[in-house]
Each structure stands twice: as C-alpha cells, then as structure tokens.
N, C-alpha and C positions, 0 to 999 in steps of 0.2 A: 414177086421176089420173097424168099424166106430168109430168116435171119442167118441160117446156115450157109446161104449163098454169099454172104458178105466176106470181103477180104479182111484179114486181121489189121491191115494198115492201108491208109489212103494218103495221097499227097494233100488233097484238099477235101474237107467235109463242109458241105453247105447245108445249113439247117433252115428249112422253110421254103415252100414252093410258091411263094407269091412273086411279084414282079422283081424284087431285088434278088431273091434266090435263083429264079429262072435265068435272069440276065447274067449273074455271076457264074453259075454252073456252066452255062453254054459257052461263055467266053473262055473260061479256064480249060474246059475239055477240048475245045477247038485248038487251043494253044499247045495241046499235048500233055496236059497235066492230068494225072489219074484222079478223077473227081467223082464223088458220090453226093447225090442230092437226097436228103431225107425230108419227107413231108408226111404229117399224120393224117391227112385227108385222103379219101379214096382216089381223087384226081388232082392234077396240078392246077394252079391258079391263085391259091391263097384266098383271102376274103374278097379282094378287089375283082379278081377274075374267077371266082368260084364257079365250078361247073362248066368252064369254058370249053372243055373237050367233049362234053356230052350234055349240052344244054337242051332242055326239053322244049324251048320256045322256038316257034317257027317265025314269029314276028320280031325281027332284029331291032326294030325301032323301040321296043319296050325298054330294053336295058341301055340302049344308046351306043353310039360309035366308040366311045371311050372304053366300054366294056369289051367289045368285040376285038379291039386292038390287041387284047391279051392272047388271042389265038396265035399270033405270029411269034410271041415269046415262047409259048408251049411247043410249037413246031420247031423252033430254033434249038431248044434244049434237047428235044428228042432226036434231032439229027446230029447233035454235037459229039456223041459218043460218051457222054456222062452216064454213069450208073444212076438210075432213078429208082428210089424205094418209096412207094406210097404206102399209107397205113403204117408208117414208121414213127413211133413216139420216142423222141430223144428225151430221156429222163435224167441224164447226168452229163456234165461237162466240167472237167477240172483244169487247173492251170497247167498241167502237164500235157493237155490236149488229148486226154483219154475220154472217149465218148461212149456213153451208155445208151443203147437203143433197143427198143422192143418192136418186133414185127410178128404178127399173128400168134401172140402169146409166148414167143421165144425171145429172150434177152441176150444181147451180146455186148461185149466191151471191145472197142477197136481204137487203134492209135492213129492220130492225124498229124501231119506236119504243119498244116494250116487249117484254121476253121473260120468260116464266115457265118455269123449268126444273122439270119434274115427272118426272124420270127414276127416281124411286123408290129401291128398295134392292137390294142384292146379298146373297147368302149369305156369311157370314163364312168366310174360308178355314179349312179343317179339315185341316191337313197331318199325316197319320199315315203310318207305314210302309205302303207298298203302295197308297196312295190313287190312284195313276195306273193301276192294273191295270184291264183290261176287267172289268166286273161291279161296279165301285165307282162310285157317282155320288152327287150330292147329293139330298137330299129334295126340294128345289125342282124339280130336273129331273124327278124321278118325278111330282111333282104337275102339272107342265106336260104330261107325256104323258097323265096321267089326264084333265085338263081339256080339252085340245085334241083328243085322239084317242080318249079313253075306254079307254086301255091300262092293264091291271092286271098286275103281275108274276105269273108263273106258277110260278117256281122257289122254292127255299128263300130267303126274304128275311129279312135281319137289318137292324134300324135301330139307329143309334148316335148319341148326342149328347144335346142338351137344347134346350128352347125350345118355345114354343107351336106353331110350325109342325110340329115333329116329331110332336106328339100329334094335331094336326089331320089330318095326312096319314095317320097310322096309322088313325084312325077312318074316314077316307074310303076307304082301301084295304079295310078290313074290311067296310064297308057294300057295297062293290062286289064282294064275293065273294072277295077276296084273303086270303092267309094270311101271317102274320108269325111267324117262328120265335121271335124274342125282340127286346126293346128293351134295348139296353145304355145305361143311364142314366149319363151322365158328370157330372151336376151334383154339385158338392161339397156335403157335408152342411152345412158351415159357412155356405153361402149362406142357409140358413133363418134363421140368427141375424142375418145382415146385413140381410135383407129384412124381418124382423119389425117393425121400427119403422114401416114403410110399409104394414103390413097393414090398419090401419083405413081408409085411403084406398082400398085395393084392394077391400075388402069393400063399399064404396059404389059401386064402378064396375060397368059392365055386364058386365065380364069375369068377375066372381066366380062366378056361377052357371054360366055357360057353361064356364068352365075346370073346375070340379068335375065337371060332367056328362060332359065329354070324357074326363077322367082315369078316371072310373068305367067308362065305356064300353070304353075300351081295355084297362084292367087286368083286366077281367073275362074277356078272351079271349086276352091275350098275357102271357107271363112277362116281368117287368121285372127286370133284373139291374143292380145298381149296380157300376160299374167304375171303375178308376183308370188304365187304359191300353187302347188299341185298336190293332190292326194287321190289315192284310189280307195274306194269303199265297196264292200260287199261281204256277204256272210261266208259262203264257201267258194265264191269266185267273184270276179269283178262285176259290179252292177252299175256303179256311177263313178264319174270323175268329178272331183270337187276342186274348184280353182278360184283363186282370188284375183280380182281386177281392181282398178281404181274406183269402180262403182260398188265394190263389195263382193261377197262370195256368190258363186254360181255353181249349179250342178248340171251334169249332162249324162244321160243314160249312155252306157257303152258296153260292148262285149269284148273289146280289145283296146288296150292302151299301149302305145309304142313310145318308149322313152329314149331320149338321146341328148347328150350334151357334149359331143365331141369325142375324139379318140386320143389315146396316150400310148407311148411306147410300151411294148410288152417286154419288160426288163427282167423277168424271173430267171431265165437261163443265164443271162449275162451276169446277174448278181451272184448266182450260185457258183459261177466260174471265177469269181473274185475280181470282176471288172469294176473299176472305179466309176461312180456316178455322181451327178450333181443335180441340183434343183433348177429347173427352167422356169424362171419367174413369169415369162410371157405365156408359155403353154401350160403352166401350173402342174408340173409333173416332174418326175425324175427321169433323167436320160443318161446314157453312158458318155463318158468323156472320150472323144475320138479325135484323131488328127485329120489332115486333109485327105488321107487315103482310107479313112474310117478304121484305122488300127486303134486298139484300146490299150489300157494300161497293162494287160496281160500279153506277153510276147506270143505272137502267132494267132491271136484271136482278133478278128475284126467284126464290127457290127454295121450292117448296111440296111438301107430301106428305112421305113418308118420307125423301126426299133432304135434308130440313132437320133430320133427327133422327127416329129410329124411334118411331112412335106408333100404327100400325095403319091399316087401310083407311078406316074411317069418319072418323077424325080427319084423314086425308089429304085427303078430299073437302072438309071444312070449311076446311082450310088453303088449298086451291086457291081456294075462294070468297073468302076474305079477301084473298089476293094479287090476284085478279081485280078485286075492288072497288077496291083501291088503284090498279090500273092504269087502270081506267075513269075514276076521278076525275081522274087526270092527263090522260087523253086526251080525255075528253068530260065536263067538269065538271057539266053540267046533266042528265046521264042519270039516269033513275029506277033506283034500286038497292035491294036488300034492306037491312034494318037490320043493320049489321055487328056491333052489340053482341049481337044474338040469336045470330048465328053464333059469336061468340067464346064465348058461354055454352055452346053445344053442344060446341064444341071442348074447353072446360075439362072438361066431363063425360066426354068420350071419353078425355081424357088422364089422368083421375083413376086412380090406381093404377098408372101406368106405372112409377114408381120401384120398386114391389114386383116387377114382372116383370123389370125390368132387373137388380136385385140378385139375385133368385132364380135366374135363368138365366144369370148372368154366367159365361162359360166359364173353366174352370180353366187356370192358367198352362201346365201340361204339354200341353194341347191347343191352345194358341196359339203356343207357342215350342218347336218341335221340336229334336231333337239328332241328331247323327250323319249318316247318309246319307239321311235322309228328304228327299224332294224338296220344295223350297220354291217355286221358280219353275218351273212345269210347262212353260212355253213354251221356256225355255232350259235346262231340266234342271239347275238349280242346287240344291245340297243345303244343309241347315241348317249342316253343318260348314264348308262353303265360306264362307257368309255370316258365321258367327261368327269364323272364322280371319281373314277380310278385315277385319272390324271390329277385331280385335286388332292388325292391322298399322297401324291408324290411320285407317281409313275412317270418316268421321264421319256419313254419311247415305246414304239410298237413291239420291240422284242421283249421288254419287261412286261408289257401288257399281255403277252401270251401267257405268262405265269399266273396272272390274275384272272383273265377272262377267256383264254384260248382263242383270241382273235387271230385270224390268219392261219389256223392250224387244221382247217378242214380240207376237203378235196381240191378246192380252187387255189389253195396256198396263197391267199391274200389278193388274188387278182380282182375280186369284187369288193374288197374293203380296204386295201392297202393305203390308197391315197386319202380316203376318208378318215381312217384312223390317225394317220400322220397329221392331217390338218386339224382334227379335233383336239389332239394333244397339244399341238402348237398354239391353238387359240386359247385353250384353258390355261396353259402355262405362260402365256404371253411371250411365246418364242416364235421361231420361224420353222417351216417345214424342213429346211436344210439342216438346222440344228437338231431337230427331232430325229430325222432320218427315216429309213424304210425298214421293212422286215429283213432279217438276215435269212437268206435262202440257202437251203442245203438240198442235196439230192436225196430222194428223187423229187424233181420239180413237177412232175406229173404223176398221177396215181398209177401204180403198177401192182400186180399181184405177187404174192409170195411164190406162186408157181413160176412166174416169169423170172424172178430172182434165182430160184432154184435151178432154172434151165441154163444158167451161165456155165459155160464149159470150165472144167477144173483140170489142171495139169496133173500128171502122175505124181509129181513131188508133193503137190498140194493135197492130193487124195491120201497119199501115204501118211502125211503129217497128221491129218484128221484121224485116220484109222489107228495110228499109234496112241 
C-alpha cells in the first residue's frame, strides 16, 4: 500500500500490529466498521509474533506453541476486511484524532473517529558501564533476529538480567542449536519475599507450569550466576563481561552480551496525544490512565495491550477486543458483537498472577539508577554523573534537563533513557518519579525526513496563501 491509497478519513484507526492491534482491527472490521491498521514493520505480528507470516524456521518447537498461536490472529485480521498498511510509521496523533503517517517516504494526515493505540512495550533501559559497545545488545533485539531471520549467535554469548523474556530467549536459542556461556541473574533475593504474598494467584495462572518448565530447561544446560553488578569491557568491541558476586569480582570472555530487565509500556505516542499517565509503583514505569474499556483521558483514544500496562501477549489480545467493542458500540450501535463479559473473564484469567511476576522480577535500584560515567542518554552521550550533577544544580525534571544536556532529544526521543533520567532526578532530589514526571512528547514522535513532510498534500487555498 502507498500513502496515496489511504482514505482521508476512517471510522477506526488501529496503531500497532501486535496481538492487541490485530485482535482489535479484526473485531471492528468484522462488525462493519471502516478500519485501518498501521504497523511500521514489514509484516504483522508485533514483537511477540514477529515474522509469524514468513518465519524462516522449519522447526516449530524452537519458538514454542505460544509464538505460533499468533498465526491465527494474523489470518483473522486479513480475512476481516480491515485495511492493512505495513511499513507505516505513525509519527503524530493529536487530541482531535488527526493522524500523521508515512509510508514509503510519503506522508499523509488523515482523520479518525476513533483511535486505538496498540504500540505494545519496550525493553526497560539497562544502563551499565560499556552497554554502548559493539557486541552488547538487548535480549529483545536478539529475539527479533531469531524470529525474523532465523539468526543464532555463533560466538561466546553471555546473558544478563532478569525477567520472563530472558529465560524464554535462552530456551529458544538453545533449541536452535546456540550456546550460552552463562546467565548472570540480577534478580535480588529479597524479591522472593516481596512476591510471596502473590504466589497463590500465580499458582492458579497459566504461567505457573510454563515458567517452571522453562527454568528447568535452561538451568539444565546453562550455568546461572547470581550477580550484584554487571559491566562490559573492550577497546573497540566487547571483549569481557565483568560482574560482581558475593565472593568478589569475576571476568568472563564474551563476544556477545544480551541485556534484559523487563519490559515497560511504549508511551510516547499516547503522551504526544495528550493522554494522562501515572506512575506504576509495582512495574516501575509510567502507564496511561484507562477505564474498563481502555479508554483514555482524551475522548476517542483508547490504549490497549501492553501499552496500557504489562500483562503479556494473550492478555493484550483480549484488551484489544474490549477496546474494539467499545469503539464499535459508539460508531455502529446496532452491530453484532461478542459478549464482552466473556472476554473480560478471559482477560482476568490471563492477568492472574501478574503481581507475582512484577514483584519477583522487579529490577534492583543499582541496575536502574547508574552512577559515574555510565552513559544514560545514548543518542546525546549524556552520563549518569551529568544528570545527577544537573539535578543537584536545581533541575527539577526531564524537560528542563533537555535545556541543560539535550537528554531525550535524539532519534529515539527518550525511549532508551526516559525512565532512567526520571529515576535519577527523583533520587538526587529526594522526590518520587511521579512528582518528577516524564518527557513532554511532541510530534513527530518517530524520525521522519523533510522530504516526507514536504510530500503532505496541500489544498488550493493553502497553496495560494503561500504564493501570495
């Protein structure tokens, strides 16, 4: 699809082709609502089901049954009648529901009656010394390479961090014939005590048996070392991983270091649209304030999936359906729809035990709030010491920090530093992340070229006004 093929208006715009967006677009289109689904990737699936429609792997056991379940969602949306635009970057969304999108170098502005943001999650920043070295990447990036291209690391691979994705990726790499030298477990022991009160709910959830099976599979093949510090060292690329244990500092030769300490909602587009957010003290991140139908503070805009708070892929799909039902009821009151209460019950089952996972894998302060010359803002090469010193000078928040240090003003627009900067300022000023706040986002929320902006259609009256 080209940008010129887009309609100037749509009843429903769904942004994001992961489980929430797929489920929402399919349900709404089947109900007769004029729906367009925008996703910036070449194929549908999002991160969870990335490459599902053209996966290069012949052995389905490598990625597991949960991954392949995404094929049904993709087939459903393709058969629904929804307009699907891949390679589409949504760079603007305002409170009037005007959507800015670019496809193949051409930008367009279109009007929506309802919008569902389903942009999913991002990996939490993991700022450690040396994390900008070639050879250091996130676990999510390695999983993307595995799903989309079938690529498996061939050198000495070390994984560090905590969280379900870390263990899932380890299992997938091992099944694909990869080798992992060690997993450096950064999870604090005290987390077990904090999570214990939520264990009964987790034991009743679908994740209980899956999680235990996954841990046994990985630990049978890979040494797991509990650590209290991690750093990457090397001259031009990664050469060693340095880590601290109760017995002192150790070093391990490595060609690849995969970092991960959980995922957080991708809030940039919702923030730019004016959606109200709050600090989630359990998941340690900002999330949009939504109601039971995932509607936000901006009329007509809903946020579904992990973008509304981390809950996993299956829960994300149910959230997308609930948000779509609410949109269809507003747009086409007489449309035939599934029973929303049944979907809410499914969602409740999927979310059961989430509190246990949140508390168990809550990252330690030392891995969220670095010190010294550790880079915090990768785009502008700002260090933790610079952020802390500027906060001590009286800088009260991330937006003021931009004027001092340009934090969050690079191509990623704060995705890799936002939470870190907020927490560092809060710590230095003896405040809270909620009081400090997050970056103020403005369009474009994704990098676009001047040529793309120049390609926006101009009306005759607008052209004449310029010519005069």
